[in-house]
BAFI-3210 file (N, C-alpha, C; in Angstrom, 3 decimals, decimal comma, padded with zeros to 6 digits):
// residues 222
n [1|2|3|4|5|6|7|8|9|10|11|12|13|14|15|16|17|18|19|20|21|22|23|24|25|26|27|28|29|30|31|32|33|34|35|36|37|38|39|40|41|42|43|44|45|46|47|48|49|50|51|52|53|54|55|56|57|58|59|60|61|62|63|64|65|66|67|68|69|70|71|72|73|74|75|76|77|78|79|80|81|82|83|84|85|86|87|88|89|90|91|92|93|94|95|96|97|98|99|100|101|102|103|104|105|106|107|108|109|110|111|112|113|114|115|116|117|118|119|120|121|122|123|124|125|126|127|128|129|130|131|132|133|134|135|136|137|138|139|140|141|142|143|144|145|146|147|148|149|150|151|152|153|154|155|156|157|158|159|160|161|162|163|164|165|166|167|168|169|170|171|172|173|174|175|176|177|178|179|180|181|182|183|184|185|186|187|188|189|190|191|192|193|194|195|196|197|198|199|200|201|202|203|204|205|206|207|208|209|210|211|212|213|214|215|216|217|218|219|220|221|222]
n.u [-037,371|-040,479|-042,984|-046,410|-049,326|-051,979|-055,145|-057,555|-060,900|-061,266|-063,093|-063,114|-062,366|-059,611|-058,347|-058,881|-057,433|-054,891|-054,728|-054,816|-052,493|-050,527|-050,869|-050,337|-047,700|-046,973|-047,079|-047,846|-051,195|-053,912|-057,258|-060,005|-063,488|-066,618|-068,613|-068,807|-066,535|-065,095|-061,975|-062,070|-062,311|-065,392|-066,414|-067,496|-065,840|-065,273|-062,944|-062,749|-063,742|-061,924|-059,530|-060,096|-059,837|-057,147|-055,546|-055,094|-053,863|-051,658|-048,275|-045,717|-043,152|-043,552|-043,739|-046,434|-048,098|-050,235|-052,849|-054,946|-057,653|-060,212|-062,908|-065,269|-066,457|-067,839|-070,227|-071,679|-072,904|-072,252|-074,425|-076,547|-076,360|-077,560|-077,440|-076,895|-075,502|-073,249|-072,145|-071,569|-069,702|-067,582|-067,023|-066,268|-064,112|-062,430|-062,714|-062,835|-060,394|-058,518|-059,205|-058,726|-056,038|-054,974|-055,656|-054,237|-051,709|-051,151|-051,429|-049,486|-047,138|-044,350|-043,639|-043,018|-044,923|-046,196|-047,938|-050,100|-051,956|-054,449|-055,124|-056,192|-055,136|-056,809|-058,660|-056,819|-056,064|-058,594|-061,899|-064,910|-067,947|-066,806|-066,487|-066,534|-065,185|-062,636|-062,015|-061,820|-059,777|-057,649|-057,450|-056,598|-054,111|-052,738|-052,928|-051,459|-048,879|-048,363|-048,415|-046,092|-044,117|-044,303|-043,552|-041,279|-038,756|-039,020|-039,039|-041,488|-043,626|-045,409|-047,319|-048,689|-050,425|-051,315|-053,769|-054,469|-056,731|-058,260|-059,415|-062,528|-063,898|-063,882|-064,079|-066,337|-068,437|-068,167|-069,157|-069,374|-068,273|-066,694|-064,911|-063,460|-062,417|-060,532|-058,786|-057,693|-056,158|-053,887|-050,525|-050,480|-053,099|-054,380|-055,745|-054,707|-052,880|-053,401|-051,046|-049,305|-050,017|-049,616|-046,822|-046,105|-047,124|-045,434|-042,896|-043,510|-043,802|-041,365|-039,465|-036,835|-036,640|-038,196|-040,261|-043,462|-044,018|-045,583|-046,776|-047,064|-049,304|-050,359|-050,217|-049,127|-051,045|-052,633]
n.v [078,293|076,540|076,148|077,011|076,130|078,020|077,813|079,524|079,296|076,660|074,611|074,201|072,302|072,258|073,424|071,418|069,339|070,242|070,687|067,907|066,846|068,362|067,547|064,809|065,039|065,745|068,392|071,082|072,124|074,225|074,858|076,838|077,346|078,331|076,436|073,517|071,134|068,052|068,372|071,172|074,241|075,863|078,980|082,515|084,163|086,571|088,659|088,218|085,652|084,089|084,750|083,673|080,939|080,715|081,896|079,878|078,058|078,845|078,964|080,750|080,195|079,646|080,179|081,765|080,813|082,117|081,219|081,979|080,738|081,488|082,257|083,336|082,668|084,563|084,076|085,183|087,672|091,035|093,030|091,439|090,947|091,188|093,769|092,582|090,374|091,281|092,664|090,428|088,934|090,849|091,064|088,494|087,806|089,847|092,082|090,653|089,074|091,109|092,580|090,572|090,035|092,444|092,295|090,006|090,676|092,655|091,101|088,960|090,034|090,180|087,498|087,080|086,648|084,892|085,491|084,120|084,389|082,887|083,060|083,477|082,667|083,238|085,024|087,077|087,928|088,477|088,013|087,305|087,514|087,351|089,658|090,659|088,747|088,937|091,581|091,614|089,681|090,816|093,077|091,923|090,990|093,419|094,325|092,394|092,852|095,391|094,995|093,469|095,326|097,241|095,776|094,229|094,691|093,797|091,106|090,068|088,297|088,396|086,757|085,973|083,336|082,295|080,389|077,807|075,576|072,996|069,628|069,269|071,271|074,846|074,352|072,929|074,819|075,969|076,490|074,076|075,110|077,258|075,926|074,329|076,390|077,515|075,384|075,080|077,263|076,689|075,461|072,574|071,774|070,320|069,426|070,701|069,019|068,336|067,880|069,489|072,027|071,720|071,388|074,004|075,686|074,702|075,639|078,451|078,997|078,156|079,444|081,695|084,151|086,452|087,987|089,582|088,545|087,168|083,920|081,519|078,729|077,232|075,731|077,290|079,165|081,474]
n.w [003,145|003,256|000,768|000,624|-000,950|-002,083|-003,224|-005,118|-006,474|-006,480|-007,285|-009,934|-012,932|-013,741|-011,538|-009,524|-010,542|-010,399|-007,487|-006,723|-007,767|-006,433|-003,895|-004,173|-004,366|-001,946|-001,274|000,617|000,492|000,198|-000,581|-001,910|-002,637|-003,934|-003,709|-001,651|-002,447|-002,749|-001,103|-000,713|000,839|001,761|000,785|000,725|-000,465|000,777|002,418|005,050|005,503|004,191|005,581|008,100|007,782|006,751|008,724|010,392|009,065|007,377|008,218|009,975|009,003|006,359|002,774|001,344|-001,670|-003,720|-005,889|-008,413|-009,779|-010,311|-012,366|-014,729|-017,812|-020,599|-023,099|-025,185|-027,441|-026,462|-026,350|-025,478|-022,755|-019,398|-016,848|-014,312|-014,960|-016,133|-013,899|-012,191|-013,643|-013,801|-011,030|-010,146|-011,931|-011,876|-009,770|-007,204|-007,148|-006,933|-004,558|-002,657|-003,041|-002,062|000,649|001,353|000,825|002,739|005,120|004,774|004,085|004,878|004,618|001,953|-000,207|-003,069|-006,168|-008,443|-011,314|-013,184|-016,492|-019,967|-023,243|-025,415|-024,418|-023,903|-026,406|-027,560|-028,855|-030,690|-028,890|-026,317|-024,816|-022,082|-020,666|-021,889|-021,370|-018,463|-018,000|-019,246|-017,606|-015,234|-016,080|-016,419|-013,660|-012,229|-013,456|-012,369|-009,632|-009,461|-010,240|-008,181|-005,905|-006,283|-005,226|-002,706|-002,889|-003,540|-005,544|-008,619|-011,189|-014,501|-015,980|-019,054|-020,620|-022,911|-024,677|-022,785|-022,292|-020,871|-018,146|-018,914|-021,616|-022,112|-022,274|-024,684|-028,058|-030,679|-033,125|-032,106|-030,640|-032,488|-033,992|-032,130|-031,652|-034,168|-034,279|-032,922|-032,857|-033,129|-033,099|-031,041|-027,888|-024,773|-022,185|-018,718|-017,221|-018,615|-017,702|-014,979|-014,844|-015,868|-013,984|-011,688|-012,607|-012,615|-010,013|-008,795|-010,199|-010,047|-011,218|-013,617|-012,610|-012,721|-015,212|-018,156|-018,736|-021,081|-021,691|-024,030|-026,489|-028,475|-029,262|-031,486]
ca.u [-038,717|-041,367|-043,973|-047,766|-050,042|-053,458|-055,889|-058,872|-061,627|-060,920|-064,090|-062,900|-061,646|-058,209|-057,902|-058,957|-056,241|-053,569|-054,783|-054,466|-051,162|-049,595|-051,039|-049,511|-046,125|-046,765|-046,823|-049,011|-052,047|-055,215|-058,133|-061,224|-064,376|-068,013|-069,281|-068,167|-066,339|-063,695|-061,244|-062,156|-062,968|-066,464|-066,315|-068,172|-064,788|-064,951|-061,609|-062,914|-063,831|-060,669|-058,581|-060,533|-059,210|-055,687|-054,826|-054,810|-053,194|-050,382|-047,332|-044,851|-041,953|-043,900|-043,991|-047,679|-048,321|-051,800|-053,181|-056,361|-058,402|-061,533|-063,158|-066,452|-066,446|-069,114|-070,302|-072,671|-072,649|-072,304|-075,678|-077,589|-076,145|-078,223|-076,640|-076,549|-074,464|-072,115|-071,594|-071,114|-068,481|-066,524|-066,867|-065,494|-062,894|-061,402|-062,728|-062,585|-059,009|-057,827|-059,552|-058,036|-054,660|-054,794|-055,711|-053,261|-050,442|-051,053|-051,202|-048,393|-046,123|-042,983|-043,288|-042,611|-045,863|-046,238|-049,278|-050,160|-053,230|-054,747|-055,860|-056,552|-054,644|-057,960|-059,060|-055,737|-056,238|-059,961|-062,699|-066,307|-068,620|-066,155|-066,014|-066,371|-064,078|-061,405|-061,673|-061,477|-058,593|-056,667|-057,355|-055,800|-052,686|-052,241|-052,786|-050,305|-047,718|-048,150|-048,010|-044,611|-043,346|-044,389|-042,990|-040,160|-037,605|-039,383|-039,140|-042,872|-043,704|-046,747|-047,143|-049,958|-050,340|-052,349|-054,009|-055,217|-057,858|-058,091|-060,676|-063,194|-063,920|-064,455|-064,450|-067,796|-069,236|-067,853|-069,959|-068,340|-067,609|-065,615|-064,012|-062,683|-061,607|-059,434|-057,781|-057,068|-055,313|-052,771|-049,544|-050,679|-054,607|-054,633|-056,071|-053,623|-053,037|-053,226|-049,643|-048,559|-050,338|-048,890|-045,410|-045,977|-047,186|-044,241|-041,913|-043,809|-043,644|-040,016|-038,448|-036,485|-036,645|-039,468|-041,362|-044,332|-043,943|-046,710|-046,288|-048,084|-049,431|-051,528|-049,978|-048,874|-052,422|-052,398]
ca.v [078,211|075,694|076,887|076,551|076,510|078,303|077,815|080,074|078,921|075,263|073,645|074,165|071,032|072,338|073,624|070,012|068,483|070,810|070,294|066,550|066,738|069,012|066,688|063,546|065,430|066,129|069,955|071,643|072,856|074,622|075,170|077,412|077,415|078,708|075,224|072,476|070,016|067,430|068,946|072,553|075,018|076,597|080,423|083,483|085,018|087,786|088,568|087,755|084,166|083,573|084,804|082,823|079,617|080,819|082,205|078,669|077,204|079,358|079,116|081,834|079,783|079,210|081,158|081,469|080,965|082,171|080,779|082,367|080,049|082,181|082,717|083,171|083,305|085,029|083,287|085,872|089,072|091,892|093,717|090,598|090,770|092,127|094,386|091,715|089,451|092,110|092,828|089,094|088,400|091,644|090,817|087,122|087,764|091,020|092,731|089,698|088,734|092,374|092,801|089,463|090,337|093,689|091,879|088,977|091,395|093,260|090,041|088,144|090,875|089,793|086,091|087,238|085,729|084,837|085,552|083,568|084,599|082,093|083,798|082,728|083,334|083,708|086,408|088,122|088,307|088,927|087,321|087,452|086,891|087,289|091,062|090,896|087,930|089,396|092,852|091,351|088,987|091,818|093,833|091,095|091,028|094,682|094,319|091,498|093,487|096,454|094,391|092,929|096,538|097,933|095,031|093,351|095,115|093,084|089,783|089,573|087,883|088,321|086,366|085,498|082,261|082,422|078,960|077,442|074,762|071,632|068,807|069,563|072,705|075,756|073,923|072,393|075,987|076,556|075,818|073,252|076,047|078,109|074,967|073,953|077,603|077,688|074,331|075,417|078,434|076,220|074,887|071,235|071,431|069,413|069,964|070,743|068,123|068,925|067,801|070,804|073,122|071,502|071,787|075,435|076,178|074,499|076,548|079,817|079,036|077,893|080,253|082,863|085,446|086,543|088,641|090,355|087,836|086,458|082,664|080,959|077,270|077,239|075,081|078,268|079,809|082,799]
ca.w [003,674|002,498|000,176|000,890|-002,127|-001,800|-004,642|-005,196|-007,519|-006,435|-007,795|-011,393|-013,339|-013,705|-010,195|-008,920|-011,016|-009,644|-006,180|-006,522|-008,141|-005,347|-002,814|-004,320|-004,250|-000,493|-001,200|001,408|-000,441|000,712|-001,678|-001,569|-003,744|-003,477|-003,362|-001,056|-003,390|-002,439|000,039|-000,763|001,899|001,220|000,995|000,038|-000,980|001,567|002,953|006,416|005,629|003,778|006,608|009,167|007,463|006,518|009,991|011,197|008,006|006,923|009,273|009,811|008,112|004,987|001,716|000,653|-003,080|-004,039|-007,380|-008,694|-010,873|-010,412|-013,772|-015,387|-019,217|-021,334|-024,350|-025,937|-027,841|-025,436|-026,071|-025,005|-021,305|-018,523|-015,900|-013,230|-015,528|-016,323|-012,537|-011,661|-014,315|-013,337|-009,566|-009,945|-012,699|-011,655|-008,421|-006,068|-006,955|-006,554|-003,129|-001,870|-003,170|-001,278|001,953|001,555|000,760|004,080|006,071|004,637|003,243|005,250|004,188|000,572|-000,952|-004,533|-006,714|-009,893|-011,935|-014,308|-017,537|-021,097|-024,359|-026,200|-023,729|-024,061|-027,898|-027,953|-029,871|-030,679|-027,848|-025,053|-024,497|-020,707|-020,258|-022,343|-020,678|-017,111|-017,926|-019,590|-016,433|-014,264|-016,522|-015,977|-012,269|-011,946|-013,779|-011,471|-008,320|-009,613|-010,322|-006,938|-004,728|-006,712|-004,306|-001,500|-003,310|-003,655|-006,932|-009,282|-012,597|-015,050|-016,867|-020,093|-020,907|-024,129|-024,430|-022,179|-022,218|-019,675|-017,581|-019,784|-022,987|-022,392|-022,374|-026,023|-029,221|-031,580|-033,994|-031,412|-030,166|-033,686|-034,218|-031,254|-032,009|-035,469|-034,037|-032,193|-033,819|-033,324|-033,260|-030,013|-026,556|-023,723|-021,102|-017,388|-016,851|-019,016|-016,833|-013,753|-015,164|-015,969|-012,520|-010,970|-013,144|-012,210|-008,462|-008,459|-010,910|-009,208|-011,968|-014,307|-011,806|-013,619|-016,485|-018,599|-019,118|-021,993|-021,787|-024,973|-027,739|-029,539|-029,876|-032,082]
c.u [-039,570|-042,364|-045,374|-048,608|-051,419|-054,087|-057,315|-059,592|-061,422|-061,877|-063,919|-062,175|-060,196|-057,636|-057,861|-057,771|-055,018|-053,585|-054,272|-053,074|-050,110|-049,761|-050,294|-048,073|-045,914|-046,380|-048,075|-049,881|-053,393|-056,121|-059,440|-062,211|-065,933|-068,809|-068,296|-067,872|-065,039|-063,225|-061,289|-062,794|-064,194|-066,307|-067,129|-067,073|-064,657|-063,638|-061,728|-063,053|-062,699|-059,613|-058,891|-059,855|-057,664|-054,890|-054,383|-053,877|-051,767|-049,437|-046,304|-043,523|-042,392|-044,010|-045,361|-047,715|-049,713|-052,084|-054,565|-056,864|-059,790|-061,816|-064,564|-066,458|-067,821|-069,088|-071,464|-072,332|-073,000|-073,713|-076,739|-077,387|-076,925|-077,101|-076,059|-075,446|-073,189|-071,308|-070,938|-069,779|-067,233|-066,252|-065,939|-064,087|-061,896|-061,484|-062,318|-061,042|-058,058|-057,991|-058,831|-056,655|-054,282|-054,668|-054,605|-051,859|-050,134|-050,775|-049,928|-047,074|-044,718|-042,708|-043,027|-043,509|-045,689|-047,709|-049,343|-051,649|-053,372|-055,580|-055,970|-055,890|-055,707|-058,505|-058,121|-055,927|-057,538|-060,563|-064,178|-066,985|-067,990|-065,688|-065,685|-065,135|-062,749|-061,064|-061,149|-060,085|-057,440|-056,393|-056,448|-054,331|-052,001|-052,110|-051,671|-048,924|-047,358|-047,810|-046,515|-043,778|-043,287|-043,498|-041,793|-038,956|-037,826|-039,443|-040,496|-043,077|-045,154|-046,589|-048,603|-049,509|-051,568|-052,541|-054,616|-056,357|-057,586|-059,393|-061,320|-063,298|-064,612|-064,765|-065,805|-068,784|-069,173|-068,918|-068,827|-067,531|-066,384|-064,487|-062,938|-061,885|-060,435|-058,432|-057,104|-056,074|-054,037|-051,739|-049,811|-052,213|-055,035|-054,986|-054,778|-053,853|-052,743|-051,799|-048,843|-048,902|-049,637|-047,403|-045,149|-046,066|-045,991|-043,047|-042,203|-043,543|-042,232|-038,949|-038,094|-036,388|-038,101|-040,581|-042,118|-044,439|-045,334|-046,214|-047,417|-048,165|-050,680|-051,270|-049,746|-050,142|-051,981|-053,547]
c.v [077,400|076,549|076,205|077,134|076,858|078,527|078,374|079,609|077,266|074,266|073,433|072,784|071,152|072,575|072,327|069,283|069,035|070,428|068,785|066,276|067,260|068,092|065,352|063,861|065,865|067,576|070,367|072,586|073,056|075,166|075,667|077,323|077,861|077,542|074,259|071,418|069,361|068,035|070,524|073,122|075,821|078,025|081,268|084,467|086,339|087,481|087,925|086,249|083,489|083,487|084,001|081,377|079,735|081,140|080,976|077,709|077,627|079,746|080,289|081,489|079,374|080,374|080,823|081,685|080,878|082,067|081,075|081,726|080,638|082,685|082,411|083,670|083,750|084,344|083,803|087,236|090,016|092,578|092,817|090,489|091,828|092,633|093,493|090,758|090,136|092,249|091,557|088,762|089,356|091,387|089,608|087,243|088,753|091,627|091,902|089,366|089,982|092,659|091,682|089,716|091,533|093,143|090,847|089,601|092,039|092,209|089,324|088,822|090,341|088,348|085,948|086,289|085,881|084,755|085,110|083,708|083,751|082,880|082,956|083,561|083,872|085,015|087,472|088,735|088,999|088,155|087,702|086,812|086,740|088,546|091,238|089,998|088,383|090,703|092,598|090,610|089,939|092,754|093,149|091,117|092,249|094,756|093,653|092,244|094,735|096,036|094,034|094,294|097,217|097,159|094,121|093,542|094,300|091,609|089,169|089,502|087,894|087,837|086,109|084,257|082,230|080,992|078,868|076,482|073,306|071,060|069,091|070,994|073,733|075,355|073,445|073,552|076,495|075,759|075,083|074,069|076,859|077,118|074,567|075,191|077,748|076,583|074,531|076,519|078,065|075,587|073,305|070,756|070,522|070,190|069,858|069,633|068,753|068,832|068,985|072,001|073,019|071,792|073,209|076,130|075,901|075,367|077,915|079,978|079,032|078,875|081,492|084,216|085,587|087,171|089,694|089,734|087,404|085,145|081,993|079,402|077,029|076,543|076,076|079,025|081,188|083,362]
c.w [002,731|001,874|000,497|-000,217|-001,651|-003,081|-004,360|-006,445|-007,671|-006,982|-009,282|-011,639|-013,235|-012,358|-009,357|-009,313|-010,396|-008,266|-005,944|-006,817|-007,062|-004,092|-002,870|-004,094|-002,789|-000,335|-000,360|000,543|000,299|-000,344|-001,296|-002,872|-003,110|-003,029|-002,728|-002,056|-002,926|-000,998|000,189|000,468|001,233|001,616|000,179|-000,664|-000,401|002,186|004,429|006,526|005,015|004,909|007,846|009,037|007,463|007,793|010,785|010,267|007,769|008,086|009,069|009,010|006,858|004,092|001,117|-000,805|-003,476|-005,475|-007,437|-009,962|-011,096|-011,685|-014,180|-016,821|-019,637|-022,634|-025,239|-026,374|-026,677|-025,212|-025,554|-023,317|-020,521|-017,496|-014,782|-013,791|-015,662|-014,926|-012,042|-012,303|-013,848|-011,939|-009,518|-010,699|-012,358|-010,289|-007,232|-005,959|-006,617|-005,058|-002,270|-001,929|-002,145|000,250|002,313|001,647|002,231|005,168|006,177|003,923|003,607|005,009|002,731|-000,308|-002,520|-004,972|-008,089|-010,249|-013,049|-015,321|-018,804|-022,318|-025,325|-025,651|-023,938|-025,483|-028,146|-028,909|-029,729|-029,621|-026,575|-024,424|-022,966|-020,155|-020,594|-021,579|-019,229|-017,069|-018,382|-018,391|-015,407|-014,730|-016,183|-014,467|-011,767|-012,196|-012,834|-010,106|-008,445|-009,460|-008,926|-005,769|-005,101|-005,758|-002,921|-001,749|-003,250|-005,232|-007,441|-010,786|-013,149|-015,989|-017,824|-020,673|-022,270|-023,706|-023,892|-022,382|-020,862|-019,169|-018,649|-021,177|-023,144|-022,415|-023,883|-027,034|-029,985|-032,436|-033,277|-030,984|-031,255|-034,047|-033,342|-031,451|-033,227|-035,183|-033,286|-033,231|-034,089|-033,415|-032,232|-028,744|-025,643|-022,720|-019,673|-016,924|-017,467|-018,177|-015,304|-013,781|-015,313|-014,743|-011,574|-011,364|-012,590|-010,782|-008,193|-009,047|-010,137|-009,916|-012,656|-013,515|-012,716|-014,953|-016,801|-019,198|-020,033|-021,965|-022,686|-026,330|-028,834|-030,097|-030,311|-032,953]
res [x|x|x|x|x|x|x|x|x|x|x|x|x|x|x|x|x|x|x|x|x|x|x|x|x|x|x|x|x|x|x|x|x|x|x|x|x|x|x|x|x|x|x|x|x|x|x|x|x|x|x|x|x|x|x|x|x|x|x|x|x|x|x|x|x|x|x|x|x|x|x|x|x|x|x|x|x|x|x|x|x|x|x|x|x|x|x|x|x|x|x|x|x|x|x|x|x|x|x|x|x|x|x|x|x|x|x|x|x|x|x|x|x|x|x|x|x|x|x|x|x|x|x|x|x|x|x|x|x|x|x|x|x|x|x|x|x|x|x|x|x|x|x|x|x|x|x|x|x|x|x|x|x|x|x|x|x|x|x|x|x|x|x|x|x|x|x|x|x|x|x|x|x|x|x|x|x|x|x|x|x|x|x|x|x|x|x|x|x|x|x|x|x|x|x|x|x|x|x|x|x|x|x|x|x|x|x|x|x|x|x|x|x|x|x|x|x|x|x|x|x|x]
***
């Protein structure tokens, strides 16, 4: 069966690079984002709006691969956050991927879907000023692991990829001090290249083992 890549959070810098790479390789790819950008389908991320598009896109002889790039980082000490900011970060980083996964599992269960959640090595470890980002990304890590445990016998796959620092995207929201600290915590002090992420994604998609695994694409961040 051929794979069909479905990207959520498609307006982000990295998601766009991944989309373009898969398209060049003639891999069927569908992308969603809150804002209309490039070839993305605009969505409010309700299950109804997603299914309206996918019902005409995903064929019965395809394996759907759902990649979640959705992410809002926080960049402030926790006590400075308003309740509405807290709710928004939890909604986009944690609640929405869980609700979509629930609906997508029900719809495409017998097509043996794959779920790949994009996370962050810095969030996994924790740091000053990212309490909500770290909390939600660790929640996604636990969620992915449990999906794998529940459905491994049905050949349904769930994995997490923890990323390091790339030029563009979330990097632009960091202070120069935070940026330098992250780079110093890697083995080579360099930014990651988008090609490294694409290679990691292709491995995660095509690898027949490693269900429930955490994959690191972070230049050895520690």
